[in-house]
DOKE-800879 format. One record per residue (C-alpha): residue number from 1; chain; y, x, z. Coordinates in Angstrom, 2 decimals, padded with zeros to 5 digits. Layout:
@resi = NUM chain = A Y = Y X = X Z = Z .
...
end
This chain:
@resi = 1 chain = A Y = -010.94 X = -022.56 Z = -013.99 .
@resi = 2 chain = A Y = -007.63 X = -020.42 Z = -013.86 .
@resi = 3 chain = A Y = -006.30 X = -019.61 Z = -010.34 .
@resi = 4 chain = A Y = -003.28 X = -019.32 Z = -008.91 .
@resi = 5 chain = A Y = -002.03 X = -015.84 Z = -007.56 .
@resi = 6 chain = A Y = -001.77 X = -015.91 Z = -003.79 .
@resi = 7 chain = A Y = 001.53 X = -014.57 Z = -002.33 .
@resi = 8 chain = A Y = 002.00 X = -013.63 Z = 001.22 .
@resi = 9 chain = A Y = 005.62 X = -012.98 Z = 001.96 .
@resi = 10 chain = A Y = 006.06 X = -011.23 Z = 005.18 .
@resi = 11 chain = A Y = 009.73 X = -009.75 Z = 005.52 .
@resi = 12 chain = A Y = 009.48 X = -009.93 Z = 009.08 .
@resi = 13 chain = A Y = 013.31 X = -009.00 Z = 009.56 .
@resi = 14 chain = A Y = 013.37 X = -010.56 Z = 013.03 .
@resi = 15 chain = A Y = 011.03 X = -008.05 Z = 014.22 .
@resi = 16 chain = A Y = 011.53 X = -004.96 Z = 011.99 .
@resi = 17 chain = A Y = 015.13 X = -004.08 Z = 011.01 .
@resi = 18 chain = A Y = 017.36 X = -001.14 Z = 011.13 .
@resi = 19 chain = A Y = 020.38 X = -000.80 Z = 012.65 .
@resi = 20 chain = A Y = 022.21 X = 001.77 Z = 010.82 .
@resi = 21 chain = A Y = 021.82 X = 001.19 Z = 006.81 .
@resi = 22 chain = A Y = 018.35 X = 002.57 Z = 006.41 .
@resi = 23 chain = A Y = 016.79 X = 001.85 Z = 002.74 .
@resi = 24 chain = A Y = 013.54 X = 000.35 Z = 004.67 .
@resi = 25 chain = A Y = 015.35 X = -003.16 Z = 005.63 .
@resi = 26 chain = A Y = 014.25 X = -006.26 Z = 004.60 .
@resi = 27 chain = A Y = 016.76 X = -006.58 Z = 001.87 .
@resi = 28 chain = A Y = 014.57 X = -004.67 Z = -000.46 .
@resi = 29 chain = A Y = 011.96 X = -007.23 Z = -000.11 .
@resi = 30 chain = A Y = 014.02 X = -010.28 Z = 000.47 .
@resi = 31 chain = A Y = 016.02 X = -009.86 Z = -003.07 .
@resi = 32 chain = A Y = 013.25 X = -009.85 Z = -005.00 .
@resi = 33 chain = A Y = 011.13 X = -012.71 Z = -003.56 .
@resi = 34 chain = A Y = 013.99 X = -014.84 Z = -003.64 .
@resi = 35 chain = A Y = 014.38 X = -014.00 Z = -007.43 .
@resi = 36 chain = A Y = 010.62 X = -014.54 Z = -008.13 .
@resi = 37 chain = A Y = 010.66 X = -018.01 Z = -006.22 .
@resi = 38 chain = A Y = 013.24 X = -019.10 Z = -008.22 .
@resi = 39 chain = A Y = 011.84 X = -018.00 Z = -011.79 .
@resi = 40 chain = A Y = 009.14 X = -019.54 Z = -013.89 .
@resi = 41 chain = A Y = 006.53 X = -017.64 Z = -012.34 .
@resi = 42 chain = A Y = 006.56 X = -019.44 Z = -009.32 .
@resi = 43 chain = A Y = 004.38 X = -022.04 Z = -011.28 .
@resi = 44 chain = A Y = 001.89 X = -019.30 Z = -011.01 .
@resi = 45 chain = A Y = 002.00 X = -018.64 Z = -007.12 .
@resi = 46 chain = A Y = 000.33 X = -020.02 Z = -004.44 .
@resi = 47 chain = A Y = 002.23 X = -019.55 Z = -000.84 .
@resi = 48 chain = A Y = -000.49 X = -018.37 Z = 001.50 .
@resi = 49 chain = A Y = 000.12 X = -018.05 Z = 005.44 .
@resi = 50 chain = A Y = -002.60 X = -015.84 Z = 006.96 .
@resi = 51 chain = A Y = -004.27 X = -016.83 Z = 010.10 .
@resi = 52 chain = A Y = -004.26 X = -014.86 Z = 013.22 .
@resi = 53 chain = A Y = -007.31 X = -012.32 Z = 012.94 .
@resi = 54 chain = A Y = -008.68 X = -009.61 Z = 015.34 .
@resi = 55 chain = A Y = -008.23 X = -006.15 Z = 013.84 .
@resi = 56 chain = A Y = -008.45 X = -003.89 Z = 016.74 .
@resi = 57 chain = A Y = -011.91 X = -002.31 Z = 015.73 .
@resi = 58 chain = A Y = -010.98 X = -001.89 Z = 012.18 .
@resi = 59 chain = A Y = -007.82 X = -000.30 Z = 013.08 .
@resi = 60 chain = A Y = -009.40 X = 002.09 Z = 015.05 .
@resi = 61 chain = A Y = -011.49 X = 002.96 Z = 011.97 .
@resi = 62 chain = A Y = -008.45 X = 004.06 Z = 010.47 .
@resi = 63 chain = A Y = -005.80 X = 005.46 Z = 013.19 .
@resi = 64 chain = A Y = -006.08 X = 007.32 Z = 016.69 .
@resi = 65 chain = A Y = -005.89 X = 004.77 Z = 019.44 .
@resi = 66 chain = A Y = -003.56 X = 007.43 Z = 020.88 .
@resi = 67 chain = A Y = -001.25 X = 007.14 Z = 018.03 .
@resi = 68 chain = A Y = -001.23 X = 003.36 Z = 017.98 .
@resi = 69 chain = A Y = -000.29 X = 003.28 Z = 021.49 .
@resi = 70 chain = A Y = 002.90 X = 005.98 Z = 020.92 .
@resi = 71 chain = A Y = 004.01 X = 003.31 Z = 018.47 .
@resi = 72 chain = A Y = 003.48 X = 000.55 Z = 021.00 .
@resi = 73 chain = A Y = 005.31 X = 002.86 Z = 023.96 .
@resi = 74 chain = A Y = 008.36 X = 003.66 Z = 021.65 .
@resi = 75 chain = A Y = 008.91 X = 000.06 Z = 020.81 .
@resi = 76 chain = A Y = 008.20 X = -001.12 Z = 024.15 .
@resi = 77 chain = A Y = 010.70 X = 001.20 Z = 025.40 .
@resi = 78 chain = A Y = 013.55 X = -000.02 Z = 022.84 .
@resi = 79 chain = A Y = 012.89 X = 001.72 Z = 019.77 .
@resi = 80 chain = A Y = 013.26 X = 005.05 Z = 018.36 .
@resi = 81 chain = A Y = 011.79 X = 007.27 Z = 015.41 .
@resi = 82 chain = A Y = 008.66 X = 008.77 Z = 015.09 .
@resi = 83 chain = A Y = 010.24 X = 011.50 Z = 012.31 .
@resi = 84 chain = A Y = 013.40 X = 011.74 Z = 010.78 .
@resi = 85 chain = A Y = 012.73 X = 008.58 Z = 008.37 .
@resi = 86 chain = A Y = 010.50 X = 006.48 Z = 010.23 .
@resi = 87 chain = A Y = 012.40 X = 004.15 Z = 012.57 .
@resi = 88 chain = A Y = 010.62 X = 001.83 Z = 015.31 .
@resi = 89 chain = A Y = 012.46 X = -001.29 Z = 016.72 .
@resi = 90 chain = A Y = 011.29 X = -003.24 Z = 019.62 .
@resi = 91 chain = A Y = 009.64 X = -005.21 Z = 017.37 .
@resi = 92 chain = A Y = 008.05 X = -002.95 Z = 014.96 .
@resi = 93 chain = A Y = 004.72 X = -002.41 Z = 016.44 .
@resi = 94 chain = A Y = 003.76 X = -006.15 Z = 016.42 .
@resi = 95 chain = A Y = 005.12 X = -006.44 Z = 012.69 .
@resi = 96 chain = A Y = 002.75 X = -003.27 Z = 011.69 .
@resi = 97 chain = A Y = 000.05 X = -005.20 Z = 013.23 .
@resi = 98 chain = A Y = 000.94 X = -008.58 Z = 011.81 .
@resi = 99 chain = A Y = 001.17 X = -006.85 Z = 008.13 .
@resi = 100 chain = A Y = -002.13 X = -005.10 Z = 008.70 .
@resi = 101 chain = A Y = -003.65 X = -008.45 Z = 009.89 .
@resi = 102 chain = A Y = -002.26 X = -009.79 Z = 006.97 .
@resi = 103 chain = A Y = -004.37 X = -007.20 Z = 004.62 .
@resi = 104 chain = A Y = -007.45 X = -007.91 Z = 006.40 .
@resi = 105 chain = A Y = -007.18 X = -012.05 Z = 005.95 .
@resi = 106 chain = A Y = -006.35 X = -011.07 Z = 002.46 .
@resi = 107 chain = A Y = -009.64 X = -008.91 Z = 001.62 .
@resi = 108 chain = A Y = -011.43 X = -011.91 Z = 003.53 .
@resi = 109 chain = A Y = -010.20 X = -014.60 Z = 001.59 .
@resi = 110 chain = A Y = -010.82 X = -012.67 Z = -001.61 .
@resi = 111 chain = A Y = -014.70 X = -011.59 Z = -000.92 .
@resi = 112 chain = A Y = -015.40 X = -015.23 Z = 000.20 .
@resi = 113 chain = A Y = -014.47 X = -016.68 Z = -002.73 .
@resi = 114 chain = A Y = -011.31 X = -018.49 Z = -001.47 .
@resi = 115 chain = A Y = -008.99 X = -016.55 Z = -003.47 .
@resi = 116 chain = A Y = -009.20 X = -014.50 Z = -006.53 .
@resi = 117 chain = A Y = -006.01 X = -011.94 Z = -006.47 .
@resi = 118 chain = A Y = -003.62 X = -011.93 Z = -003.20 .
@resi = 119 chain = A Y = -000.29 X = -010.25 Z = -003.30 .
@resi = 120 chain = A Y = 000.75 X = -009.09 Z = -000.12 .
@resi = 121 chain = A Y = 004.51 X = -008.64 Z = 000.21 .
@resi = 122 chain = A Y = 005.00 X = -007.19 Z = 003.60 .
@resi = 123 chain = A Y = 006.43 X = -004.59 Z = 005.62 .
@resi = 124 chain = A Y = 006.61 X = -002.14 Z = 007.03 .
@resi = 125 chain = A Y = 005.07 X = -000.40 Z = 004.50 .
@resi = 126 chain = A Y = 002.05 X = 001.74 Z = 005.02 .
@resi = 127 chain = A Y = 000.45 X = 004.56 Z = 002.54 .
@resi = 128 chain = A Y = 001.71 X = 007.33 Z = 004.16 .
@resi = 129 chain = A Y = 000.91 X = 006.52 Z = 007.62 .
@resi = 130 chain = A Y = -001.64 X = 009.20 Z = 008.37 .
@resi = 131 chain = A Y = -004.37 X = 008.96 Z = 011.39 .
@resi = 132 chain = A Y = -002.52 X = 010.13 Z = 013.95 .
@resi = 133 chain = A Y = 000.89 X = 009.73 Z = 012.85 .
@resi = 134 chain = A Y = 003.39 X = 007.79 Z = 011.02 .
@resi = 135 chain = A Y = 005.95 X = 009.10 Z = 008.51 .
@resi = 136 chain = A Y = 007.80 X = 008.15 Z = 005.21 .
@resi = 137 chain = A Y = 008.87 X = 004.57 Z = 006.86 .
@resi = 138 chain = A Y = 004.85 X = 003.90 Z = 007.30 .
@resi = 139 chain = A Y = 003.42 X = 002.60 Z = 010.58 .
@resi = 140 chain = A Y = -000.08 X = 001.40 Z = 009.81 .
@resi = 141 chain = A Y = -001.86 X = 002.26 Z = 006.91 .
@resi = 142 chain = A Y = -002.34 X = -001.41 Z = 005.40 .
@resi = 143 chain = A Y = -004.13 X = -000.26 Z = 002.36 .
@resi = 144 chain = A Y = -006.83 X = 001.95 Z = 003.95 .
@resi = 145 chain = A Y = -006.98 X = -001.05 Z = 006.54 .
@resi = 146 chain = A Y = -008.03 X = -003.47 Z = 003.80 .
@resi = 147 chain = A Y = -010.40 X = -001.27 Z = 002.29 .
@resi = 148 chain = A Y = -012.37 X = -000.63 Z = 005.21 .
@resi = 149 chain = A Y = -012.52 X = -004.14 Z = 006.01 .
@resi = 150 chain = A Y = -014.48 X = -004.50 Z = 002.67 .
@resi = 151 chain = A Y = -016.52 X = -001.78 Z = 003.45 .
@resi = 152 chain = A Y = -017.42 X = -002.46 Z = 007.03 .
@resi = 153 chain = A Y = -017.46 X = -006.20 Z = 007.14 .
@resi = 154 chain = A Y = -018.85 X = -006.87 Z = 003.56 .
@resi = 155 chain = A Y = -021.00 X = -004.14 Z = 003.14 .
@resi = 156 chain = A Y = -019.05 X = -002.92 Z = -000.38 .
@resi = 157 chain = A Y = -020.04 X = 000.30 Z = -001.74 .
@resi = 158 chain = A Y = -017.12 X = 001.00 Z = -004.45 .
@resi = 159 chain = A Y = -013.53 X = -000.11 Z = -003.37 .
@resi = 160 chain = A Y = -011.08 X = 001.38 Z = -005.85 .
@resi = 161 chain = A Y = -007.45 X = 002.03 Z = -004.76 .
@resi = 162 chain = A Y = -004.66 X = 002.53 Z = -007.22 .
@resi = 163 chain = A Y = -001.33 X = 003.98 Z = -005.69 .
@resi = 164 chain = A Y = 001.54 X = 003.81 Z = -008.49 .
@resi = 165 chain = A Y = 004.26 X = 003.88 Z = -005.83 .
@resi = 166 chain = A Y = 006.66 X = 006.61 Z = -006.78 .
@resi = 167 chain = A Y = 005.65 X = 008.80 Z = -003.71 .
@resi = 168 chain = A Y = 002.07 X = 010.14 Z = -003.19 .
@resi = 169 chain = A Y = 000.02 X = 007.87 Z = -001.01 .
@resi = 170 chain = A Y = -000.93 X = 010.57 Z = 001.20 .
@resi = 171 chain = A Y = -002.30 X = 008.83 Z = 004.27 .
@resi = 172 chain = A Y = -004.65 X = 006.69 Z = 002.19 .
@resi = 173 chain = A Y = -005.64 X = 009.95 Z = 000.21 .
@resi = 174 chain = A Y = -006.76 X = 011.81 Z = 003.43 .
@resi = 175 chain = A Y = -008.33 X = 008.65 Z = 005.15 .
@resi = 176 chain = A Y = -010.98 X = 008.46 Z = 002.61 .
@resi = 177 chain = A Y = -010.99 X = 012.32 Z = 001.12 .
@resi = 178 chain = A Y = -014.35 X = 012.91 Z = 002.15 .
@resi = 179 chain = A Y = -016.27 X = 009.55 Z = 001.21 .
@resi = 180 chain = A Y = -017.35 X = 008.11 Z = -001.96 .
@resi = 181 chain = A Y = -017.27 X = 004.41 Z = -001.00 .
@resi = 182 chain = A Y = -013.41 X = 004.54 Z = -002.19 .
@resi = 183 chain = A Y = -012.14 X = 005.81 Z = -005.44 .
@resi = 184 chain = A Y = -008.33 X = 006.87 Z = -004.89 .
@resi = 185 chain = A Y = -006.21 X = 006.74 Z = -007.82 .
@resi = 186 chain = A Y = -002.50 X = 007.97 Z = -007.47 .
@resi = 187 chain = A Y = 000.15 X = 007.87 Z = -009.99 .
@resi = 188 chain = A Y = 003.30 X = 009.54 Z = -008.91 .
@resi = 189 chain = A Y = 006.17 X = 011.92 Z = -008.87 .
@resi = 190 chain = A Y = 005.35 X = 015.68 Z = -008.76 .
@resi = 191 chain = A Y = 006.84 X = 017.41 Z = -006.97 .
@resi = 192 chain = A Y = 008.61 X = 014.71 Z = -004.90 .
@resi = 193 chain = A Y = 008.34 X = 013.38 Z = -001.29 .
@resi = 194 chain = A Y = 005.88 X = 014.02 Z = 000.70 .
@resi = 195 chain = A Y = 004.51 X = 017.13 Z = -001.30 .
@resi = 196 chain = A Y = 000.91 X = 016.18 Z = -001.39 .
@resi = 197 chain = A Y = -000.95 X = 014.76 Z = -004.83 .
@resi = 198 chain = A Y = -001.68 X = 017.85 Z = -006.68 .
@resi = 199 chain = A Y = -004.16 X = 017.44 Z = -009.66 .
@resi = 200 chain = A Y = -006.56 X = 020.24 Z = -007.72 .
@resi = 201 chain = A Y = -006.93 X = 017.49 Z = -004.73 .
@resi = 202 chain = A Y = -010.00 X = 015.86 Z = -005.69 .
@resi = 203 chain = A Y = -011.68 X = 015.04 Z = -002.48 .
@resi = 204 chain = A Y = -014.18 X = 017.07 Z = -000.21 .
@resi = 205 chain = A Y = -017.78 X = 016.96 Z = 000.25 .
@resi = 206 chain = A Y = -019.41 X = 013.48 Z = -000.74 .
@resi = 207 chain = A Y = -015.91 X = 012.69 Z = -001.79 .
@resi = 208 chain = A Y = -015.25 X = 015.09 Z = -004.46 .
@resi = 209 chain = A Y = -014.04 X = 013.75 Z = -007.55 .
@resi = 210 chain = A Y = -013.43 X = 010.40 Z = -005.53 .
@resi = 211 chain = A Y = -009.85 X = 011.42 Z = -005.58 .
@resi = 212 chain = A Y = -007.87 X = 011.34 Z = -008.86 .
@resi = 213 chain = A Y = -004.00 X = 012.68 Z = -008.78 .
@resi = 214 chain = A Y = -002.18 X = 011.99 Z = -011.76 .
@resi = 215 chain = A Y = 001.13 X = 013.98 Z = -010.87 .
@resi = 216 chain = A Y = 003.87 X = 013.10 Z = -013.62 .
@resi = 217 chain = A Y = 007.54 X = 014.79 Z = -014.09 .
@resi = 218 chain = A Y = 010.71 X = 013.09 Z = -013.35 .
@resi = 219 chain = A Y = 011.89 X = 010.81 Z = -015.69 .
@resi = 220 chain = A Y = 008.57 X = 009.32 Z = -016.64 .
@resi = 221 chain = A Y = 008.43 X = 006.13 Z = -018.43 .
@resi = 222 chain = A Y = 005.80 X = 003.19 Z = -019.63 .
@resi = 223 chain = A Y = 004.73 X = 005.42 Z = -022.34 .
@resi = 224 chain = A Y = 003.66 X = 007.99 Z = -020.01 .
@resi = 225 chain = A Y = 002.39 X = 005.83 Z = -017.28 .
@resi = 226 chain = A Y = 000.43 X = 003.64 Z = -019.72 .
@resi = 227 chain = A Y = -000.89 X = 006.83 Z = -021.81 .
@resi = 228 chain = A Y = -002.28 X = 007.79 Z = -018.47 .
@resi = 229 chain = A Y = -004.13 X = 004.58 Z = -017.56 .
@resi = 230 chain = A Y = -005.62 X = 004.52 Z = -020.85 .
@resi = 231 chain = A Y = -006.52 X = 008.32 Z = -021.01 .
@resi = 232 chain = A Y = -007.76 X = 008.69 Z = -017.28 .
@resi = 233 chain = A Y = -007.30 X = 005.51 Z = -015.34 .
@resi = 234 chain = A Y = -009.08 X = 002.89 Z = -016.73 .
@resi = 235 chain = A Y = -012.11 X = 005.28 Z = -018.38 .
@resi = 236 chain = A Y = -012.86 X = 006.23 Z = -014.62 .
@resi = 237 chain = A Y = -012.54 X = 002.74 Z = -013.42 .
@resi = 238 chain = A Y = -015.21 X = 001.67 Z = -015.75 .
@resi = 239 chain = A Y = -017.22 X = 004.56 Z = -014.62 .
@resi = 240 chain = A Y = -016.90 X = 003.75 Z = -011.17 .
@resi = 241 chain = A Y = -017.45 X = 000.01 Z = -011.73 .
@resi = 242 chain = A Y = -015.46 X = -001.08 Z = -008.69 .
@resi = 243 chain = A Y = -016.72 X = -004.35 Z = -006.49 .
@resi = 244 chain = A Y = -012.87 X = -004.31 Z = -005.40 .
@resi = 245 chain = A Y = -009.53 X = -003.29 Z = -006.44 .
@resi = 246 chain = A Y = -006.71 X = -002.98 Z = -004.11 .
@resi = 247 chain = A Y = -002.98 X = -001.86 Z = -005.64 .
@resi = 248 chain = A Y = -000.70 X = -000.17 Z = -003.37 .
@resi = 249 chain = A Y = 001.97 X = -001.71 Z = -005.68 .
@resi = 250 chain = A Y = 005.40 X = 000.17 Z = -004.76 .
@resi = 251 chain = A Y = 008.07 X = -000.46 Z = -007.46 .
@resi = 252 chain = A Y = 010.11 X = 002.54 Z = -006.75 .
@resi = 253 chain = A Y = 009.12 X = 004.12 Z = -010.07 .
@resi = 254 chain = A Y = 011.45 X = 001.48 Z = -011.54 .
@resi = 255 chain = A Y = 014.16 X = 002.66 Z = -014.04 .
@resi = 256 chain = A Y = 016.67 X = 000.98 Z = -011.95 .
@resi = 257 chain = A Y = 015.74 X = 002.44 Z = -008.55 .
@resi = 258 chain = A Y = 018.38 X = 004.77 Z = -007.27 .
@resi = 259 chain = A Y = 016.04 X = 007.35 Z = -005.86 .
@resi = 260 chain = A Y = 012.79 X = 007.35 Z = -007.29 .
@resi = 261 chain = A Y = 014.02 X = 009.13 Z = -010.28 .
@resi = 262 chain = A Y = 011.31 X = 007.46 Z = -013.09 .
@resi = 263 chain = A Y = 011.86 X = 005.14 Z = -015.92 .
@resi = 264 chain = A Y = 009.30 X = 002.50 Z = -015.67 .
@resi = 265 chain = A Y = 010.32 X = -001.12 Z = -016.70 .
@resi = 266 chain = A Y = 008.99 X = -004.35 Z = -015.51 .
@resi = 267 chain = A Y = 007.12 X = -004.76 Z = -018.75 .
@resi = 268 chain = A Y = 005.31 X = -001.43 Z = -018.05 .
@resi = 269 chain = A Y = 004.70 X = -002.51 Z = -014.30 .
@resi = 270 chain = A Y = 003.30 X = -005.76 Z = -016.05 .
@resi = 271 chain = A Y = 000.97 X = -004.22 Z = -018.48 .
@resi = 272 chain = A Y = -000.43 X = -001.60 Z = -015.59 .
end
C-alpha cells in the first residue's frame, strides 16, 4: 500500500527570526513550503504535528551540556551571536529544542512502522553544530540527534546519513568519525565553507572508511552529482546495508541559489 510522505513544517518565525536581514530567516523555509502546498505534490503529503517528547538524554550524547547551557543563557539574556554567522534570539534555544525533538519523534514514527518517510522542514538548521559549539547558522545537530535516537532507542547497527548540502556537514562528520554504526556520506562544494570535507577524511579507529567525502568543484551540475551517486554513493550504500537512511537535504546546491555556486536542478535533486 502506498504511504504518503509525512511533512513536518517547523518554520518557527515567532521564536527564531533575525533582526538584520540575515540569510537564515523564515522566508527561506516559508516560500518553498507555500509553493509546495499549493502544487499537485500536496496530494502526496501528510502534514504531521510532532508530539512533545523528552530528548535530554539523547541530546547530551551529541552536545556538551555546558554548550547547551551557554545557548540558553545567551537566549535568556536577550540574544546575541555564537560566532559571526550564528545568531541567537530570545526564542532560539526553544526553537532549536523543538526541531531536535521533532527529529526524534520522526525517527520513532518511522521505526515503529507508523510512517515510512518523513521530511522535517525545520529550523534552525543543524549539520554544522559541533559537540561544544554552534556555527554556520546551526545550533543543535538535528541529523546527529536523529541517528543517535535510532541507535540508542531501537538498537540499530547501521544508520546511513547522506548530506548533499552545498556546505560540508562538519558537525555530523565529527560526531560519528570514530564509529562504524553510522555511515556518513557527503557531497559538497570544496574548497568552501567550513573548510572540512576533503576526500582524505575517511574516519578513524572503528570508524575508518565509514566517512565518505565527495568534494566537488564549483559549478557542478546534475550530471556530476548523479554520476557520483552511480559510481560511489549507491555502491557504498548497497555494501553497508543501512537499516535507516537520513538525508541532510540542503538545497543550496540548486542552480538558482545566489551563494552556493552549483548547478543542480530540481530534477537532479529528485533523482538523487
